[in-house]
N, C-alpha and C positions, 0 to 999 in steps of 0.2 A: 667690467660691463655690467650695468644694473637691468635687473629685468623682474616682471610681475608673476608670482606664485600664483596662480588662478585657482589653486586650490583652496588659498587662504583670502583672497580677495573677495568680498561680498558682491561687487560690482553693481550693486541695486541703488547709487547713490552718486552725487556728482563727488568725483574724488579730491579729498581736500588738498592731496599733495601739488594739484596744480598750481595751486596758490603759494606753495612751500618752495617750489623751483625757483630757485634765483637767477634762472637764464631762459625760464620758458621751456624747457627740454618736455614737460608731460601734457599730453591730452588725453582723449577718451576716446574710445575707438566706438562703434554702435551699438555691440554689446555692453559697455559700461566700464569695461576694464580699461586701466592705466596703459598708456603708450610712452615709452621713453625714447625721443628722438635723439639718436645716438651722434648723430653728426654735432647737436647742440649741447648734449650732457657733457658737463666738465667732472662729473663723478665725485662731486663736493659731499655726496650720502648723505644730505638734508633730506630727500624723501625716504631713504632706508630709516634715518633715526625716527622720522615724525609719522611713519606710517601706523595707525591705531591697530591694525591688523597683521602688521609685520610680515604683508606681503611683498614688499620690496626687497628685492637680494643684490648684491652684489657679488660676483663670483669673476 
């Protein structure tokens, strides 16, 4: 399951991973953190590979 490490995510900008996700499973909450919709996520790893801050984790 992919999750966000809030200690690494700056959350002060539009998350670039929203456009990277091929199934539209990433959005942003009111605080600016990316949110993964686990019911849509296919765990392709694109967000993990493309996060500039390495804040997306797959465990």
